[in-house]
C-alpha positions as CSV (number, residue, x, y, z in Angstrom):
1,M,-57.6,-160.6,132.8
2,K,-60.7,-162.9,132.9
3,F,-62.7,-163.2,136.4
4,V,-62.3,-166.5,138.0
5,S,-64.7,-168.2,140.3
6,V,-63.0,-171.0,142.4
7,I,-65.7,-173.3,143.5
8,I,-64.6,-175.6,146.4
9,P,-67.1,-178.4,147.5
10,V,-66.7,-179.5,151.2
11,L,-68.1,-182.1,153.4
12,N,-67.2,-182.9,157.1
13,E,-63.5,-181.7,156.5
14,E,-63.0,-179.6,159.8
15,E,-59.8,-181.2,160.8
16,F,-57.9,-179.7,158.0
17,L,-60.5,-177.0,156.4
18,K,-59.0,-174.0,158.2
19,E,-55.3,-174.3,157.3
20,R,-56.3,-175.2,153.6
21,L,-58.6,-172.3,153.1
22,T,-56.3,-169.6,154.9
23,A,-53.7,-170.6,152.4
24,L,-56.2,-169.6,149.6
25,Q,-57.2,-166.1,150.7
26,W,-54.8,-164.5,148.7
27,L,-57.4,-165.5,145.7
28,R,-59.9,-162.8,147.3
29,N,-57.4,-160.0,146.6
30,K,-57.1,-161.1,143.2
31,Y,-59.6,-160.8,140.0
32,S,-61.4,-163.6,141.5
33,E,-64.0,-165.2,144.0
34,I,-64.0,-168.2,146.4
35,I,-67.3,-170.1,146.4
36,I,-67.8,-172.8,149.0
37,V,-70.4,-175.4,148.8
38,D,-71.4,-177.3,151.8
39,G,-73.2,-180.7,151.0
40,G,-74.6,-181.0,154.6
41,S,-71.6,-181.5,156.9
42,S,-72.3,-182.7,160.3
43,D,-69.3,-181.3,161.8
44,H,-68.0,-177.7,162.0
45,S,-67.0,-177.3,158.2
46,A,-69.7,-174.9,157.3
47,K,-69.1,-172.6,160.3
48,I,-65.2,-172.7,159.4
49,S,-65.9,-172.2,155.7
50,A,-68.4,-169.4,155.5
51,P,-66.0,-166.5,157.0
52,M,-63.6,-167.5,154.2
53,A,-65.7,-167.5,151.3
54,D,-67.1,-164.7,149.0
55,T,-70.1,-166.7,148.7
56,F,-71.1,-169.6,150.9
57,L,-73.7,-172.3,149.9
58,F,-75.6,-175.3,151.0
59,S,-76.4,-178.1,148.4
60,R,-77.3,-181.6,148.2
61,K,-74.2,-184.1,149.0
62,G,-72.0,-185.2,146.1
63,R,-69.3,-183.3,144.3
64,A,-71.3,-183.1,141.2
65,N,-74.3,-181.4,142.9
66,Q,-72.3,-179.1,145.1
67,M,-70.0,-177.9,142.0
68,N,-73.0,-177.4,139.8
69,A,-74.6,-175.5,142.8
70,G,-71.4,-173.3,142.9
71,A,-71.2,-172.6,139.2
72,K,-74.9,-171.3,139.0
73,N,-74.1,-168.7,141.6
74,A,-70.8,-167.8,140.2
75,R,-70.0,-164.6,138.5
76,G,-66.6,-165.3,136.6
77,E,-65.7,-166.0,133.1
78,I,-63.6,-169.0,134.4
79,L,-64.8,-171.8,136.7
80,L,-62.1,-173.4,138.5
81,F,-63.2,-176.5,140.6
82,L,-60.6,-176.9,143.3
83,H,-60.6,-179.7,146.1
84,S,-60.3,-178.4,149.6
85,D,-57.2,-180.4,150.4
86,T,-55.5,-178.9,147.3
87,V,-52.7,-176.1,147.5
88,F,-53.2,-173.4,144.7
89,L,-50.6,-171.0,144.3
90,E,-50.5,-167.5,142.6
91,N,-47.8,-168.7,139.8
92,S,-50.4,-171.1,138.8
93,F,-53.1,-168.7,138.6
94,E,-51.1,-166.2,136.5
95,E,-50.0,-168.8,134.1
96,L,-53.7,-169.7,133.4
97,Q,-54.5,-166.2,132.7
98,K,-51.9,-165.9,130.1
99,R,-52.9,-169.2,128.5
100,I,-56.6,-168.3,128.2
101,A,-56.1,-164.8,127.8
102,K,-57.2,-164.9,123.9
103,I,-59.5,-167.9,124.2
104,D,-63.4,-167.6,124.7
105,I,-63.8,-171.5,124.9
106,F,-61.5,-173.5,126.8
107,W,-61.1,-176.1,129.4
108,G,-58.2,-178.1,130.9
109,W,-56.2,-178.9,134.2
110,F,-52.9,-178.3,135.9
111,N,-49.9,-180.2,136.4
112,L,-50.6,-182.3,139.5
113,K,-48.1,-182.7,142.3
114,F,-48.2,-184.1,145.8
115,T,-47.2,-182.3,149.0
116,D,-45.2,-185.4,149.7
117,R,-42.0,-185.3,147.3
118,S,-41.0,-188.7,147.9
119,L,-40.2,-191.2,144.9
120,I,-43.6,-193.1,144.9
121,F,-46.0,-189.8,145.0
122,S,-43.8,-188.4,142.0
123,L,-44.2,-191.7,140.1
124,I,-48.0,-191.2,140.6
125,S,-48.2,-187.8,139.7
126,N,-46.2,-188.7,136.4
127,S,-48.5,-191.4,135.7
128,M,-51.3,-189.3,136.0
129,R,-49.7,-186.4,133.8
130,I,-49.2,-189.1,131.1
131,R,-52.5,-190.9,131.3
132,S,-54.1,-187.4,131.1
133,S,-52.2,-186.1,128.1
134,L,-53.0,-189.6,126.2
135,T,-56.7,-190.0,127.1
136,K,-57.8,-186.0,127.5
137,I,-59.5,-187.2,130.6
138,C,-59.2,-185.0,133.9
139,T,-59.7,-186.1,137.4
140,G,-60.7,-183.7,140.2
141,D,-57.3,-183.8,141.8
142,Q,-55.9,-182.2,138.7
143,T,-58.1,-179.1,139.3
144,L,-60.2,-178.8,136.5
145,F,-60.9,-175.5,134.8
146,V,-63.4,-174.4,132.2
147,S,-65.1,-171.3,130.5
148,A,-68.4,-170.6,132.1
149,K,-69.8,-170.7,128.4
150,L,-68.6,-173.8,127.6
151,F,-69.8,-175.2,131.0
152,N,-73.2,-173.9,130.6
153,D,-73.4,-175.2,126.9
154,I,-72.9,-178.8,128.1
155,G,-75.1,-178.6,131.0
156,G,-72.6,-178.7,134.0
157,F,-71.5,-181.9,135.6
158,P,-73.7,-185.0,135.2
159,D,-75.9,-185.8,138.1
160,I,-74.0,-188.9,139.2
161,P,-72.4,-189.4,142.7
162,L,-69.1,-190.5,141.4
163,M,-66.9,-190.4,138.2
164,E,-68.1,-186.9,137.8
165,D,-64.9,-185.6,136.6
166,I,-64.3,-188.4,134.1
167,A,-68.1,-187.8,132.9
168,I,-67.5,-184.2,132.2
169,S,-63.9,-184.6,130.7
170,K,-65.6,-186.8,127.9
171,M,-68.3,-184.3,127.1
172,L,-65.9,-181.2,127.3
173,K,-63.1,-183.1,124.9
174,K,-65.9,-183.4,122.1
175,E,-66.3,-179.7,122.1
176,S,-62.7,-178.3,122.4
177,P,-59.3,-179.7,123.0
178,P,-58.0,-179.3,126.5
179,V,-55.3,-176.8,127.6
180,F,-52.7,-178.0,129.9
181,I,-51.2,-175.8,132.8
182,S,-47.6,-176.7,133.3
183,K,-47.3,-174.8,136.7
184,P,-48.4,-177.3,139.5
185,V,-51.2,-177.6,142.0
186,F,-50.2,-179.7,145.0
187,S,-52.6,-182.1,146.3
188,S,-52.8,-183.6,150.0
189,V,-51.3,-187.1,150.5
190,R,-53.4,-187.6,153.6
191,R,-55.9,-189.9,151.7
192,W,-53.1,-191.9,150.1
193,E,-51.4,-192.4,153.4
194,S,-54.6,-193.6,155.3
195,E,-55.5,-196.0,152.6
196,G,-52.3,-197.1,151.5
197,A,-50.8,-195.7,148.0
198,L,-51.2,-199.1,146.3
199,K,-54.6,-200.0,147.6
200,T,-55.6,-196.5,146.6
201,I,-54.3,-197.1,143.1
202,L,-55.8,-200.5,142.8
203,T,-59.3,-198.9,144.1
204,M,-59.3,-196.0,141.7
205,W,-58.4,-198.2,138.7
206,W,-60.9,-200.8,139.4
207,L,-63.7,-198.2,139.9
208,R,-62.9,-196.6,136.7
209,F,-62.9,-199.9,134.9
210,Q,-66.3,-201.0,136.4
211,Y,-67.7,-197.2,135.3
212,W,-66.2,-197.8,131.8
213,A,-68.2,-201.4,131.9
214,S,-71.5,-199.1,132.5
215,V,-71.7,-200.1,136.3
216,E,-74.0,-197.5,137.7
217,P,-72.1,-194.7,139.4
218,K,-74.6,-194.7,142.5
219,R,-73.3,-198.5,143.2
220,L,-69.5,-197.1,142.9
221,A,-70.2,-194.5,145.2
222,K,-71.6,-196.9,148.0
223,S,-68.5,-198.6,147.8
224,Y,-66.2,-195.8,147.7
225,Y,-68.0,-193.7,150.3
226,P,-69.7,-196.2,152.3
227,Q,-70.2,-193.6,155.3
228,I,-72.1,-191.3,153.0
229,D,-76.0,-191.9,152.1
230,F,-77.0,-190.9,148.8
231,S,-80.3,-192.3,148.6
232,V,-81.8,-188.7,149.7
233,N,-80.1,-187.4,146.4
234,D,-81.7,-190.0,144.2
235,T,-83.4,-187.7,141.4
236,N,-81.5,-189.1,138.8
237,K,-84.1,-190.0,136.1
238,S,-82.0,-192.4,134.1
239,R,-83.5,-196.0,133.6
240,Q,-82.1,-198.8,135.6
241,F,-82.0,-202.1,133.5
242,F,-80.7,-204.4,135.8
243,K,-81.1,-205.4,139.8
244,F,-77.4,-206.4,139.5
245,P,-74.6,-204.7,137.6
246,Q,-74.0,-206.1,134.3
247,I,-70.2,-206.9,134.9
248,N,-71.4,-208.9,138.1
249,I,-73.6,-211.2,135.7
250,L,-70.5,-211.9,133.6
251,L,-68.3,-212.5,136.8
252,S,-70.9,-214.8,138.0
253,Q,-71.3,-216.8,134.6
254,A,-67.6,-217.3,134.5
255,F,-67.3,-218.3,138.0
256,I,-70.4,-220.8,137.9
257,G,-69.1,-222.1,134.7
258,I,-65.5,-222.8,136.0
259,I,-66.7,-224.9,139.2
260,T,-69.3,-226.7,136.8
261,F,-66.6,-227.7,134.6
262,F,-64.4,-228.8,137.1
263,I,-67.1,-231.2,138.8
264,F,-68.1,-232.6,135.8
265,S,-64.5,-233.2,134.5
266,M,-64.1,-235.5,137.7
267,F,-66.8,-237.7,136.5
268,F,-66.5,-238.0,132.7
269,E,-62.6,-237.4,132.1
270,S,-61.1,-240.8,132.4
271,Q,-57.5,-239.6,131.8
272,N,-55.2,-238.7,134.6
273,Y,-53.9,-235.0,135.1
274,L,-50.2,-234.7,135.0
275,I,-49.2,-231.3,136.4
276,S,-46.3,-229.9,134.2
277,V,-45.1,-226.7,133.0
278,S,-46.7,-227.2,129.7
279,L,-50.0,-227.3,131.3
280,I,-49.5,-224.5,133.7
281,T,-48.5,-222.5,130.7
282,A,-51.5,-223.7,128.9
283,L,-53.9,-222.8,131.7
284,F,-52.3,-219.4,132.0
285,Y,-52.6,-218.8,128.4
286,Q,-56.3,-220.0,127.9
287,G,-57.5,-218.7,131.5
288,V,-55.8,-215.2,131.6
289,I,-54.8,-214.1,128.2
290,I,-57.7,-215.5,126.1
291,A,-60.5,-215.3,129.1
292,G,-59.0,-212.1,129.6
293,F,-59.4,-210.4,126.4
294,G,-62.8,-212.2,125.9
295,F,-63.9,-210.5,129.2
296,I,-62.8,-207.1,127.8
297,G,-64.7,-207.6,124.7
298,Q,-67.9,-208.8,126.6
299,T,-67.8,-205.7,128.9
300,W,-67.7,-203.4,125.6
301,L,-70.5,-205.3,124.3
302,L,-72.6,-204.9,127.4
303,K,-72.9,-201.2,126.4
304,K,-74.9,-202.0,123.5
305,Y,-76.6,-205.4,124.2
306,L,-78.1,-207.1,127.0
307,P,-76.4,-209.6,129.1
308,S,-78.5,-212.3,127.7
309,K,-77.8,-211.8,124.4
310,I,-74.1,-211.8,125.0
311,T,-74.4,-215.1,127.2
312,I,-75.8,-216.7,124.0
313,I,-72.8,-215.5,121.9
314,S,-70.6,-217.2,124.6
315,L,-72.5,-220.5,124.8
316,S,-72.6,-220.6,120.7
317,Q,-69.0,-220.7,120.7
318,P,-68.4,-224.4,121.7
319,V,-71.3,-225.3,119.5
320,F,-69.5,-224.0,116.3
321,G,-66.4,-225.6,117.6
322,V,-68.2,-229.2,117.4
323,I,-69.5,-228.6,114.2
324,L,-66.2,-227.2,112.7
325,A,-64.3,-230.2,114.2
326,W,-66.4,-232.8,112.6
327,L,-66.8,-230.9,109.3
328,I,-63.1,-230.1,108.9
329,L,-61.2,-232.6,111.0
330,G,-63.7,-235.5,110.4
331,E,-63.8,-235.9,114.4
332,D,-66.7,-238.0,115.7
333,P,-68.5,-235.7,118.2
334,G,-70.1,-238.5,120.1
335,I,-73.6,-238.6,121.6
336,E,-72.5,-236.5,124.6
337,L,-71.4,-233.5,122.6
338,I,-74.6,-233.8,120.4
339,F,-76.8,-233.9,123.2
340,A,-75.2,-230.9,124.8
341,T,-75.2,-229.1,121.8
342,I,-78.8,-229.5,121.4
343,L,-79.1,-228.5,124.9
344,V,-77.3,-225.1,124.1
345,V,-79.4,-224.6,121.0
346,A,-82.6,-225.1,123.0
347,G,-81.6,-222.9,125.8
348,S,-80.6,-220.1,123.7
349,Y,-84.1,-220.5,121.7
350,I,-85.7,-220.0,125.1
351,S,-83.7,-217.3,126.2
352,V,-84.6,-215.3,123.0
353,K,-88.1,-216.1,123.0
354,N,-88.8,-215.2,126.6
355,R,-86.9,-211.7,126.0
356,T,-88.9,-210.9,122.7
357,S,-92.3,-211.9,124.1
358,K,-92.0,-209.1,127.0
């Protein structure tokens, strides 16, 4: 049997903490230890937690910081990162020991269920299980476990205030395939009920999309934890290229473009608009499907190129459209389109010239 270090980050959770930690005290009679890491609670969380842990620590706030601090002080061959509002049962512990008994390098997660067994939460937990099995990405609610050796080899959790679970999963799956434990852990629905299940789902997916689009995790943390000041933790040495998130630059460009096209069409389009099913269908196809895939493509390009270069690509599309319509269809572009094309080319040249001269 491998020794397990159960690491629990806490921050201002006095209301439910005693009940949850009491339910975990059986772990201290097993081949395991409980390590609780407080991120600087302003309530009585530390006073409640300390007697219920084998090791009690303080660290900088932020789950990544707290869990890394716990791991540094852990004695176990297995590091198990548990949310304070998660119920962890003995049969899940025993199943974990069986599955990794003959493995030295491993990581994985448990089958997440909720304390509320209603249909909506059953659907959410099943969706999370399917999503994780397809993406090999574990979220904190699913209770990540990893061999101490592998955790140390990859350098622990990245020093970011949010999305640390997704970030470390991406690192771990490059080293070893994950182990899925079918025995469940039970997560509290307290947060889901206070915010609303649908709102919570949409918020989490929006945050993950922004993270995928390279929005800085510190900005995401400010919107997700508005009551927490992470500025005192600002020791991240990564470079910040933009004053604004790149995704906001694309959204602003699209918004300004729509307004501009609408205003100018009122002056230069002589034909009256006739609202019809065909027009609505065309607008939906062009505005949602085509623009949607274009937006996804642009956010992918942002990972490799600066927004100014992507904007040039977007601006060059109508230029090529005008040229191809002239050469292939024989359409007369007219003086207005020729003048607009010249302005686009000139603007693109100036943008590239200014960028390369810096």
